[in-house]
SETORNU-192276 format. One line per 2 residues: number of its first residue (from 1); their letters; for each residue x negated, y, z of C-alpha. Coordinates in pm, whole numbers, plus 50000, padded with zeros to 5 digits. Layout:
BEGIN
NUM) A) X:Y:Z | ...
This chain:
BEGIN
1) MS) 21002:02138:39672 | 21033:02466:39877
3) KK) 21217:02715:39745 | 20969:03029:39570
5) IQ) 20978:03334:39778 | 21069:03670:39615
7) AI) 21074:03991:39652 | 21357:04175:39855
9) RG) 21628:04272:39598 | 21592:04655:39530
11) MN) 21231:04670:39667 | 20980:04625:39349
13) DI) 20588:04521:39300 | 20420:04766:39055
15) LP) 20170:04519:38866 | 19864:04641:38687
17) TD) 20027:04706:38361 | 20228:04981:38541
19) SP) 20018:05090:38807 | 19795:05320:38538
21) VW) 20117:05536:38429 | 20169:05549:38881
23) QY) 19817:05704:38888 | 19832:05974:38616
25) LE) 20169:06106:38703 | 20026:06109:39126
27) GT) 19655:06239:38997 | 19846:06511:38784
29) VK) 20036:06610:39073 | 19751:06640:39310
31) EL) 19553:06811:39090 | 19803:07057:39024
33) LA) 19867:07065:39454 | 19511:07109:39493
35) GH) 19510:07415:39262 | 19723:07568:39438
37) GY) 19574:07538:39845 | 19840:07259:39916
39) NE) 19669:06998:40179 | 19803:06650:40223
41) IR) 19965:06519:40540 | 20006:06133:40589
43) MP) 20292:06008:40850 | 20441:05675:40940
45) IV) 20662:05460:40763 | 20885:05385:41071
47) EQ) 21025:05651:41301 | 21241:05692:41601
49) TN) 21619:05634:41474 | 21725:05963:41616
51) LF) 21493:06181:41434 | 21688:06128:41098
53) KR) 22040:06130:41295 | 21933:06473:41464
55) SI) 21813:06631:41109 | 21956:06431:40833
57) GE) 22329:06456:41011 | 22509:06212:41171
59) VT) 22811:06220:40901 | 22600:06169:40610
61) DI) 22596:05837:40401 | 22255:05794:40472
63) VE) 22248:05796:40832 | 22609:05604:40791
65) KE) 22541:05377:40507 | 22191:05376:40406
67) MY) 21949:05320:40673 | 21726:05048:40749
69) TF) 21758:05041:41121 | 21661:04775:41374
71) ED) 21543:04726:41751 | 21181:04616:41820
73) RN) 21055:04415:42107 | 21092:04696:42333
75) GD) 21472:04740:42254 | 21399:05084:42087
77) SL) 21582:05219:41771 | 21325:05235:41523
79) TL) 21438:05319:41103 | 21205:05278:40815
81) RP) 21228:05686:40685 | 21483:05729:40434
83) EG) 21330:06072:40353 | 21000:06263:40480
85) TA) 21085:06599:40557 | 21224:06489:40918
87) SC) 20884:06316:40963 | 20643:06574:40841
89) VR) 20842:06814:41040 | 20790:06564:41351
91) AC) 20432:06551:41300 | 20342:06913:41248
93) EE) 20522:06986:41568 | 20372:06713:41749
95) HG) 20064:06816:41682 | 20115:07205:41712
97) LL) 20052:07273:41309 | 20369:07478:41332
99) YN) 20396:07789:41593 | 20259:08113:41468
101) QT) 20069:07950:41158 | 20165:07896:40812
103) QR) 20112:07543:40644 | 20177:07443:40249
105) LW) 20175:07101:40290 | 20198:06722:40077
107) YT) 20288:06388:40121 | 20348:06049:39903
109) GP) 20484:05687:39963 | 20775:05473:40010
111) MF) 21103:05555:40088 | 21409:05304:40233
113) RH) 21783:05301:40173 | 22007:05042:40162
115) ER) 22168:05158:39823 | 22296:04961:39547
117) PQ) 22025:04875:39276 | 22022:05016:38978
119) KG) 21799:05158:38715 | 21602:05426:38911
121) RY) 21737:05400:39202 | 21608:05137:39444
123) RQ) 21591:05060:39800 | 21226:05105:39835
125) FY) 21173:05433:39644 | 20839:05633:39616
127) QI) 20830:06037:39661 | 20652:06327:39652
129) GV) 20716:06563:39862 | 20596:06899:39935
131) ET) 20700:07137:40258 | 20578:07487:40309
133) FG) 20593:07615:40715 | 20591:07991:40886
135) IG) 20692:08189:40503 | 21087:08321:40518
137) TA) 21048:08548:40191 | 21166:08428:39886
139) DI) 20803:08442:39724 | 20739:08089:39842
141) DA) 21096:07971:39733 | 20966:08102:39428
143) EL) 20599:07930:39400 | 20762:07614:39432
145) IL) 20969:07611:39153 | 20724:07800:38925
147) MT) 20483:07512:39067 | 20717:07215:38942
149) AR) 20782:07395:38626 | 20426:07395:38543
151) LW) 20396:07078:38615 | 20650:06934:38366
153) KQ) 20472:07125:38097 | 20147:06916:38219
155) LG) 20320:06586:38180 | 20517:06688:37856
157) IA) 20867:06687:38018 | 20977:07054:38035
159) DA) 21262:07047:37796 | 21413:06763:37896
161) VT) 21431:06888:38235 | 21683:07185:38363
163) LQ) 21690:07383:38674 | 21984:07399:38889
165) LN) 21990:07666:39181 | 22242:07763:39455
167) SL) 22232:07947:39808 | 22413:07820:40070
169) GS) 22384:08128:40284 | 22281:08118:40679
171) NE) 22446:07879:40883 | 22691:08149:40988
173) AR) 22809:08208:40655 | 22783:07832:40542
175) AE) 23006:07758:40860 | 23263:08068:40686
177) YR) 23273:07889:40376 | 23344:07524:40515
179) AA) 23672:07593:40676 | 23761:07821:40340
181) LV) 23719:07486:40185 | 23864:07230:40402
183) EY) 24175:07478:40453 | 24259:07472:40080
185) LS) 24140:07099:39982 | 24362:07038:40281
187) QF) 24667:07100:40034 | 24534:06837:39819
189) KD) 24377:06585:40066 | 24640:06284:39908
191) QL) 24500:06390:39543 | 24134:06341:39635
193) DE) 23924:06038:39614 | 23868:05803:39877
195) DS) 23491:05934:39958 | 23630:06307:39961
197) QR) 23924:06275:40176 | 23670:06133:40437
199) RL) 23422:06366:40397 | 23708:06633:40403
201) ET) 23681:06578:40799 | 23332:06498:40867
203) NP) 23141:06684:40544 | 23341:06883:40320
205) LR) 23041:07080:40111 | 22982:06737:40032
207) VL) 23348:06688:39854 | 23130:06978:39539
209) DS) 22947:06683:39474 | 23236:06456:39377
211) KD) 23224:06248:39058 | 23548:06173:39044
213) PN) 23730:06389:38773 | 24051:06438:38945
215) TQ) 23857:06602:39240 | 23651:06826:38981
217) AL) 23982:06931:38866 | 24095:07044:39208
219) LK) 23788:07198:39253 | 23816:07472:38977
221) DA) 24037:07687:39197 | 23863:07661:39542
223) PQ) 23707:07930:39685 | 23315:08024:39550
225) LH) 23014:07965:39792 | 22881:08284:39672
227) DH) 23201:08472:39791 | 23060:08412:40164
229) LD) 22722:08486:40139 | 22559:08684:40393
231) EE) 22365:08967:40285 | 22028:08836:40349
233) SA) 22081:08519:40158 | 22242:08737:39864
235) AD) 21948:08951:39861 | 21669:08651:39897
237) FA) 21882:08470:39617 | 21861:08804:39379
239) KL) 21480:08809:39436 | 21414:08430:39349
241) RA) 21582:08499:39048 | 21412:08827:38923
243) IL) 21084:08630:39022 | 21184:08360:38811
245) DA) 21346:08555:38555 | 20997:08741:38517
247) AG) 20805:08446:38517 | 21012:08318:38204
249) VG) 21161:07969:38396 | 21524:07947:38295
251) YE) 21828:07836:38519 | 22130:07783:38574
253) IN) 22331:07878:38869 | 22538:07566:39055
255) QR) 22754:07652:39333 | 22862:07313:39400
257) LV) 22494:07193:39410 | 22511:07175:39796
259) RG) 22222:06862:39848 | 22296:06571:40051
261) LD) 22152:06705:40384 | 22285:06875:40670
263) YY) 21961:07081:40772 | 21926:07287:40415
265) NK) 22039:07674:40461 | 21965:07926:40177
267) TV) 21782:07836:39863 | 21867:07506:39746
269) FE) 21737:07373:39376 | 21746:07083:39175
271) WV) 21583:06977:38841 | 21809:06763:38640
273) TD) 21747:06555:38308 | 22021:06419:38071
275) KL) 21782:06139:37963 | 21847:05935:38229
277) GS) 22220:05848:38221 | 22351:05875:38608
279) QG) 22029:05934:38745 | 21962:06267:38624
281) TV) 21800:06428:38923 | 21411:06390:38934
283) CA) 21310:06671:39193 | 21532:06862:39415
285) GG) 21485:07057:39762 | 21565:07381:39940
287) RY) 21512:07598:40245 | 21559:07449:40589
289) DG) 21508:07741:40837 | 21672:07584:41124
291) LV) 21555:07232:41103 | 21199:07297:41323
293) EQ) 21414:07425:41586 | 21684:07161:41595
295) LG) 21411:06926:41616 | 21278:07053:41960
297) GK) 21027:07341:41808 | 21019:07771:41803
299) PT) 21238:07864:41502 | 21046:07830:41197
301) PA) 21112:07917:40795 | 21044:07614:40624
303) VG) 21117:07515:40220 | 21012:07230:40031
305) FA) 21098:06985:39761 | 21076:06606:39683
307) MG) 21059:06431:39333 | 21139:06049:39261
309) VE) 20811:05893:39132 | 21014:05590:38952
311) RL) 21273:05840:38762 | 20954:06067:38672
313) IL) 20809:05761:38553 | 21168:05643:38376
315) LL) 21157:06006:38216 | 20778:05953:38075
317) ET) 20856:05667:37961 | 21204:05729:37777
319) LQ) 21046:06054:37629 | 20673:05866:37516
321) VI) 20484:06146:37634 | 20227:05899:37862
323) PA) 19869:05962:37686 | 19733:05635:37517
325) EV) 19442:05698:37724 | 19640:05593:38037
327) YQ) 19643:05292:37963 | 19285:05243:37908
329) TV) 19114:05115:38233 | 18787:04989:38053
331) DV) 18527:05157:37845 | 18272:04897:37806
333) YI) 18308:04545:37847 | 17959:04336:37881
335) CA) 17903:03982:37715 | 17592:03753:37827
337) MG) 17513:03391:37739 | 17184:03248:37807
339) DG) 16981:03164:38072 | 16948:03473:38295
341) AD) 17180:03678:38098 | 17437:03698:38338
343) LQ) 17209:03798:38621 | 17085:04085:38365
345) AL) 17434:04188:38281 | 17545:04258:38628
347) LL) 17226:04454:38680 | 17276:04666:38352
349) AD) 17657:04747:38441 | 17546:04849:38751
351) KL) 17280:05062:38619 | 17523:05238:38367
353) RE) 17735:05329:38663 | 17484:05471:38887
355) EH) 17377:05700:38553 | 17756:05753:38465
357) SW) 17981:05738:38730 | 18280:05842:38472
359) LR) 18197:05533:38277 | 18433:05221:38357
361) VQ) 18229:04927:38310 | 18370:04519:38329
363) TH) 18134:04294:38336 | 18181:03924:38218
365) CG) 18242:03670:38481 | 18294:03291:38457
367) GG) 18079:03195:38175 | 18241:03034:37853
369) SF) 18152:03099:37514 | 18101:03431:37333
371) KS) 18410:03411:37091 | 18562:03353:37423
373) QM) 18416:03643:37599 | 18473:03838:37286
375) KK) 18868:03753:37329 | 18889:03873:37660
377) AD) 18720:04199:37575 | 18945:04286:37354
379) KS) 19241:04227:37577 | 19048:04446:37858
381) GA) 19141:04732:37636 | 18749:04868:37620
383) RY) 18637:05055:37383 | 18300:04887:37286
385) AL) 18178:04517:37383 | 17797:04492:37459
387) LL) 17633:04178:37374 | 17378:04043:37564
389) GE) 17177:03674:37462 | 16883:03526:37456
391) SE) 16677:03742:37170 | 16843:04042:37322
393) LA) 16677:03965:37692 | 16377:03869:37501
395) DG) 16319:04217:37319 | 16490:04459:37557
397) TI) 16772:04561:37332 | 17126:04505:37346
399) GI) 17447:04466:37070 | 17714:04690:37080
401) KD) 18041:04603:36894 | 18301:04852:36823
403) LR) 18623:04725:36939 | 18889:04953:36815
405) GE) 18740:05111:36498 | 18541:04969:36163
407) AE) 18173:05044:36238 | 17914:04764:36196
409) QQ) 17791:04617:36500 | 17470:04763:36575
411) TV) 17160:04682:36837 | 17023:04954:37037
413) AQ) 16720:04897:37273 | 16861:04923:37663
415) TE) 16636:05215:37774 | 16837:05385:37507
417) LA) 17189:05268:37617 | 17283:05513:37846
419) SW) 17248:05834:37601 | 17397:05638:37330
421) LT) 17706:05575:37511 | 17721:05880:37640
423) EA) 17712:06070:37241 | 17951:05775:37162
425) MV) 18230:05847:37444 | 18276:06247:37368
């Protein structure tokens, strides 16, 4: 007997019992973005490897350790996208969407990183990303953060997430701070954890992200990033904070927040939670004004964020804030028994859908006794079972059984069914 083929480790199926929650989250985000004037863009899953090496940075963990890279039949090096920003920039530049224009865009889909799978962190994971181009002022940074704050309220998780803010400054200011940090940490190189020793040579700002307690203790006396901010970045950061203060959005300034990608400058932010253990970041982003030029385009200011769908769903489930109706995918279930009843049931269902596009109607197929059909009606989650037998066919009526309440079974004329359901389903 041949061995069963299973999903690749860290790449998970989304089952029918889970997909309603995904649809609820994605639908809520989509409606919010539409209300702010953002348009959807869809990019390929596979890109040229150099796109990510040039954008993310060759000495980042993602490029060095985590990318799924392979050669195709033409010998070209291709990579499953590990994040969406670089792909979005490539698509916009390729199709002429950036020069002398502003864009507010969003996308969703799977990303791929070869990491050790754990709860909330997978090798194929889904993100919803938002990117804006052509606006260099702090008000657009604020809009993105205010938009996410509104989303948390709509989802019922606002009390479980905290906003962390930082400014990395200009590329020049960042380089100045990097030199000061390297000079300080070099004194203690032998006391740093292994990853931080390596990063000190390649990407020293990532040392600030270290989870090692000894390294964190050494960082207490390290130079402060904001002591090296350029005047423009400091002014932008002050304006952003003033807008958030006026809007009543709380935040914490975290000068060790640097993000893991090389392309960020000025504002960076994360929404974090303490409800999910070590996987506490549910949404993160920032400004990347140099990336378009870095990938061959004209200088273009840009800022965006990405949110992890799996982590947000895990948070919704942990907090038990998913509305019960999310799981209800059927409103009425039609059971039929007798000659011609199955045909009449299909026709009746089609008529109900035509008259009420909002009504979710499922018709029993495959035969069986009324008892077995009623079991399936109950299992479907429907609120009402519609019963169509020989007597109902003869007199043009239909039986209605309340599956979720105590109401007695009743019979109505088929011609009055649509209006009855309209009143009952309100």
